[in-house]
C-alpha positions in Angstrom: 39.2 318.0 104.9 40.3 314.6 105.9 38.6 312.6 108.4 40.2 309.9 110.7 39.0 307.3 112.8 39.6 307.1 116.5 42.7 305.1 115.8 44.0 307.7 113.3 43.7 305.3 110.2 41.2 305.4 107.4 38.8 302.5 107.0 39.5 300.1 104.1 37.6 300.9 100.9 34.7 298.4 99.9 35.6 296.1 97.0 34.0 297.2 93.8 33.2 293.6 92.8 33.2 290.2 94.6 35.7 287.7 93.3 36.5 284.0 94.0 39.8 282.8 95.5 41.2 282.4 92.0 40.2 286.0 91.1 37.3 284.9 88.9 34.1 287.0 89.2 31.5 284.8 90.9 28.8 285.7 88.4 31.0 284.7 85.5 31.8 281.3 87.3 28.1 280.8 87.9 27.3 281.3 84.3 29.9 278.8 83.3 28.7 276.2 85.8 25.0 276.8 85.0 24.9 274.4 81.9 26.5 271.6 84.1 24.0 272.2 86.8 21.1 272.0 84.4 22.4 268.8 83.0 23.1 267.4 86.4 19.5 268.2 87.4 17.9 266.9 84.3 19.9 263.7 84.0 20.5 262.8 87.7 18.5 264.8 90.3 15.1 264.7 88.5 15.2 260.9 87.6 16.1 260.0 91.2 13.5 262.2 92.6 10.8 260.9 90.1 11.9 257.4 90.9 11.5 257.9 94.6 8.0 259.4 94.1 7.0 256.8 91.6 8.0 253.9 94.0 5.1 254.8 96.3 2.4 254.4 93.5 0.7 251.4 92.0 1.0 250.1 88.5 -1.2 252.7 86.9 0.5 255.6 88.7 -2.8 257.0 90.0 -3.2 255.1 93.2 -0.9 255.5 96.2 0.5 252.2 97.2 2.6 253.1 100.2 5.4 250.7 100.9 3.8 247.8 99.1 6.3 248.0 96.2 9.2 247.9 98.7 7.6 244.8 100.4 7.7 243.1 97.1 11.5 243.4 97.2 11.6 240.7 99.9 8.5 238.7 98.9 8.9 238.4 95.1 10.8 235.3 94.2 12.5 236.8 91.1 13.7 239.7 93.2 15.0 237.5 96.0 16.9 235.5 93.5 18.3 238.7 92.1 19.3 239.9 95.5 21.0 236.7 96.3 22.9 236.7 93.0 24.0 240.4 93.5 25.4 239.3 97.0 27.4 236.6 95.2 28.6 239.1 92.7 29.7 241.6 95.2 31.6 239.1 97.2 33.4 237.2 94.5 33.7 239.4 91.4 35.6 242.4 93.0 37.7 240.0 95.1 38.9 237.8 92.4 39.5 240.7 89.9 41.5 242.7 92.5 43.5 239.6 93.5 44.4 238.8 89.8 45.2 242.5 89.2 47.6 242.4 92.2 49.3 239.2 91.0 49.7 240.5 87.5 51.0 243.8 88.7 53.6 242.3 91.0 54.8 239.5 88.7 55.2 241.7 85.5 57.2 244.3 87.4 60.4 242.5 86.9 60.0 241.0 83.5 61.2 242.8 80.4 58.0 242.0 78.4 55.8 243.2 81.3 54.5 246.2 79.5 53.3 244.0 76.5 51.6 241.6 79.0 49.8 244.5 80.7 48.6 245.8 77.3 47.1 242.3 76.5 45.5 242.0 79.9 44.1 245.6 79.7 42.8 245.2 76.2 39.4 243.7 77.1 38.6 247.0 78.7 38.3 248.5 75.2 35.5 246.1 74.5 32.0 247.0 75.3 29.9 245.0 77.6 27.7 244.0 74.6 30.6 242.7 72.6 32.0 240.8 75.6 28.7 239.3 76.2 28.4 238.0 72.7 32.0 236.6 72.8 31.5 234.7 76.0 28.0 233.4 74.8 30.0 231.7 72.1 32.8 230.6 74.5 30.3 228.9 76.7 28.4 227.1 73.9 27.6 223.6 74.9 28.8 222.1 71.6 32.6 221.4 71.9 32.9 222.1 68.1 31.8 225.8 68.8 32.5 226.6 72.4 36.1 227.1 73.4 35.4 226.3 77.0 33.9 222.9 76.3 36.5 222.2 73.6 39.3 222.5 76.2 37.3 220.7 78.8 36.5 217.8 76.6 40.1 217.5 75.3 41.4 217.3 78.9 38.7 214.8 79.9 39.2 212.6 77.0 43.0 212.6 77.5 42.3 210.7 80.7 39.0 209.0 80.0 38.5 208.5 76.3 34.8 208.5 75.2 33.3 205.6 73.4 33.2 205.6 69.6 30.1 203.6 69.3 27.5 205.6 71.5 24.6 204.7 69.1 25.4 201.0 68.4 22.8 198.4 69.1 21.8 195.0 68.0 19.7 194.8 64.9 17.0 192.4 63.7 17.4 188.8 64.5 20.6 189.5 66.3 22.2 187.0 68.7 22.6 189.7 71.2 20.0 191.0 73.7 20.0 193.8 76.2 21.6 193.0 79.6 20.6 196.2 81.5 22.7 199.3 82.1 23.3 199.7 78.4 25.2 196.4 77.9 24.4 193.6 75.5 24.8 189.8 76.0 24.6 186.8 73.8 21.3 184.8 74.1 23.2 181.5 74.6 26.5 180.3 75.9 29.5 179.9 73.6 31.8 176.9 73.3 35.4 176.5 72.4 36.2 175.9 68.8 33.2 177.9 67.8 33.1 181.3 65.9 30.7 183.9 67.2 29.0 186.7 65.2 28.3 189.9 67.1 26.6 192.2 64.5 25.6 195.7 65.6 23.9 198.6 63.8 23.4 202.3 64.5 26.8 204.0 63.8 27.0 206.1 60.8 29.8 205.1 58.5 31.5 208.5 58.9 31.6 208.2 62.6 33.3 204.9 62.7 36.9 204.8 64.2 39.6 206.0 61.8 41.5 202.7 62.3 38.5 200.5 61.5 39.1 198.1 58.5 36.9 195.9 56.5 35.2 193.3 58.8 36.7 189.8 58.5 35.1 186.5 59.4 36.9 184.9 62.2 38.5 181.5 61.8 37.8 178.8 64.3 40.7 177.7 66.7 40.7 174.6 68.9 40.5 175.4 72.7 39.5 179.0 71.9 36.6 181.1 71.1 36.9 183.4 68.1 34.4 185.9 66.7 33.8 189.1 64.9 31.9 192.3 65.9 31.2 194.6 63.2 28.7 197.2 61.7 26.1 195.2 59.9 24.9 198.3 58.0 23.9 196.6 54.7 20.9 195.1 56.4 17.7 195.9 54.6 19.4 197.3 51.4 19.2 194.1 49.4 23.0 193.8 49.6 25.0 191.4 51.7 23.6 188.9 54.2 21.8 189.7 57.4 24.1 188.9 60.4 26.7 187.8 58.0 30.2 189.5 57.6 30.4 191.3 54.2 33.6 192.9 52.8 31.8 196.2 52.4 31.2 196.4 56.2 33.6 197.7 58.8 34.7 196.0 62.0 34.3 197.5 65.5 37.9 198.3 66.2 38.5 198.5 69.9 35.2 197.0 71.0 35.7 195.2 74.4 34.2 191.7 74.7 33.8 190.0 78.1 33.0 186.3 78.9 30.7 186.1 81.9 29.9 183.0 84.1 27.6 183.2 87.1 27.8 187.1 86.9 31.7 187.0 87.0 34.0 188.0 84.1 36.2 185.1 83.5 38.0 186.5 80.4 38.0 189.5 78.1 39.3 190.7 74.8 39.5 193.7 72.6 38.4 193.6 69.0 41.2 194.1 66.3 40.9 196.7 63.6 38.8 194.2 61.5 36.5 193.5 64.4 37.9 190.1 65.1 38.6 188.9 68.7 39.8 185.8 70.4 39.0 184.4 73.9 40.8 181.6 76.0 39.5 178.3 76.9 38.3 179.6 80.3 35.4 181.3 78.4 33.9 177.9 77.5 30.2 177.8 78.5 30.1 181.6 79.2 27.8 184.3 77.8 29.6 187.0 75.8 28.9 190.5 76.9 29.6 193.8 75.3 29.8 196.1 78.3 28.1 199.4 78.6 31.4 201.3 78.5 31.4 200.5 74.7 28.2 202.6 74.1 28.3 205.5 76.5 27.5 208.8 75.1 30.5 211.0 74.2 31.5 213.5 76.9 30.3 217.0 75.8 31.7 218.9 78.7 30.0 221.1 81.2 26.7 223.0 80.9 28.2 226.4 81.5 25.1 228.2 81.0 22.9 225.8 82.8 21.2 226.8 86.1 24.0 225.6 88.3 27.0 227.3 86.6 25.4 230.4 84.7 26.2 232.9 87.4 29.9 231.7 88.0 30.4 231.7 84.3 29.2 235.2 83.8 31.4 236.3 86.8 34.3 234.8 84.9 33.6 236.9 81.8 33.4 240.0 84.1 36.9 239.2 85.7 38.3 238.8 82.2 37.3 242.4 81.4 38.1 244.1 84.7 41.2 242.3 85.9 43.3 244.6 83.6 41.7 247.7 85.1 42.6 246.5 88.7 46.1 245.6 87.4 46.8 249.1 86.0 45.7 250.9 89.2 47.6 248.5 91.3 50.8 248.8 89.2 50.6 252.6 89.4 50.4 252.3 93.3 53.3 249.8 93.2 55.5 252.2 91.3 55.0 254.6 94.4 56.2 252.0 96.9 59.6 252.9 98.4 62.1 250.4 97.0 64.4 250.7 99.9 61.8 249.2 102.1 61.6 246.1 100.0 65.3 245.8 99.8 65.7 246.3 103.5 63.2 243.4 104.1 65.3 241.2 101.7 68.5 242.1 103.4 67.0 241.0 106.8 66.4 237.5 105.4 62.8 237.7 104.2 61.8 235.5 101.5 59.9 236.9 98.4 56.6 235.6 99.7 57.2 237.3 103.0 58.2 240.5 101.4 55.0 240.3 99.3 52.7 239.5 102.2 54.2 241.7 104.9 55.5 244.6 103.1 54.0 245.0 99.6 50.5 244.3 100.3 50.2 246.5 103.4 51.7 249.4 101.6 49.2 248.8 98.7 46.2 248.5 101.0 44.9 252.0 100.2 45.0 251.2 96.5 43.6 247.8 96.9 40.7 249.2 99.0 40.0 251.9 96.2 40.0 249.2 93.5 37.9 246.8 95.3 35.2 249.4 96.4 35.1 250.8 92.7 34.5 247.3 91.4 31.8 246.7 94.0 30.0 249.8 92.8 30.3 248.5 89.3 28.9 245.0 89.9 25.9 246.3 91.9 24.6 247.7 88.7 25.7 244.8 86.4 23.2 244.3 83.6 24.7 243.9 80.1 26.7 240.6 80.6 23.8 238.8 82.4 21.2 239.9 79.9 23.3 238.7 76.9 25.2 235.7 78.1 22.5 233.9 80.0 20.0 232.1 77.8 16.3 232.3 78.3 16.1 229.0 80.1 18.7 230.2 82.7 18.0 233.8 82.9 15.9 233.5 86.0 18.7 231.7 87.7 21.2 234.3 86.8 19.0 237.2 87.5 20.4 240.3 89.2 18.8 243.5 90.5 19.5 245.7 87.4 18.1 243.0 85.1 15.1 242.5 87.3 14.5 246.3 87.3 14.5 246.1 83.5 12.1 243.1 83.4 9.7 244.6 85.8 9.7 248.1 84.2 9.4 246.9 80.6 8.6 243.3 80.3 6.0 242.9 83.1 4.9 246.5 83.0 5.2 247.1 86.8 7.0 250.6 87.0 6.1 251.0 90.8 8.1 247.9 91.6 10.8 248.9 89.1 11.2 252.3 90.7 11.4 250.6 94.2 14.2 248.3 92.9 16.1 251.4 91.5 15.8 253.3 94.8 17.0 250.2 96.7 20.0 249.9 94.4 20.8 253.6 95.0 20.6 252.9 98.7 23.1 250.0 98.3 25.5 252.1 96.2 25.5 255.2 98.4 27.4 253.7 101.4 30.0 252.1 99.1 30.5 255.5 97.3 30.7 257.4 100.6 33.5 255.0 101.8 35.3 255.5 98.6 35.3 259.3 98.5 36.2 259.4 102.2 39.1 257.2 101.6 40.2 259.2 98.6 40.1 262.5 100.5 42.1 260.9 103.4 44.8 259.9 100.9 45.0 263.4 99.5 45.4 264.9 103.0 48.4 262.7 103.5 
């Protein structure tokens, strides 16, 4: 009752159920994957498809606009600025963050406290973009008393070029001084040896006077010399003291520079003492006394970090602060896999540490560096939070990026068609970078 094939063997029995390679029933696997596919379709595929379709319609969504919305990407001034800034972001932010990550990873490999340092550098990754934006909005505040960046910058500047302590000082009523142009003041008539000269000024609040200023003192005449006093004549108009006269309640302009000028040339100069008194030699006879503009220049308040010129580099700096730690951790992981015998062999052959780093370490880390750089490039293409929060309203147009312009077109200006076109354009920019990254990762897996 047995049957046989022509070869004398029985054919294999058909499988009772189809299973995957791992032995799982395909139906069961499909059921488990179905929720993920539904979410993927609802949260990714559908929005992308809808955005592509919506980008071809006008503002109302009823009329077909063709490629007019895409033409706006290259004709609208705001979008062109955003595209230019995105290029700056893609070129500089990933490059600098990766370079810093590489330096941190290499330098901390040999120190005992390297782990603690890496922890501190990586810590900003735990902060949200919103919180980082608020932090750096304060860091870049123009007021040196609030903004850390300008506090440091002003401190360094004033170390080498101290600011004037009398920026608001000026001659008062019936003063013997008159403006000389450029912010300087000069006496109305020449001075003579043996005379005492009064140079009263007003305009500086008592609490802003120099700490070393003392009560003003009337200068005593000296033969063959010119003496005088420059002071804060702040009692004027209060019914106390004498106009253009030195009073005990008034403070001298300590450190005020006084120049004697003849025929447009400085023939002598002096610096006022703590009580405002000064003395000039006989060479100043017949000269006009001038208080140079350097006495009255406004105090240095640092850089306008969030102004039109520096707002984009400043925001890129805050991004690097956040993401340099991410680059450092990935590069450190790649560095741990570098064969140490290759590094030691290079050192034995006489290579310096710089040569080992440049010709051995960096080439071996090239795949990791490429992955980190490309990942950061994808990240900066869609940067939004930092720009929106850090850039003030007056500079937001100058700091504009594509993601921010998408938000503004879609919500502030009610142009959903153009906003959809920007989103599709962003997707097209990200896809090649993502493809390169995935291809590189697969190539590394095969190795």
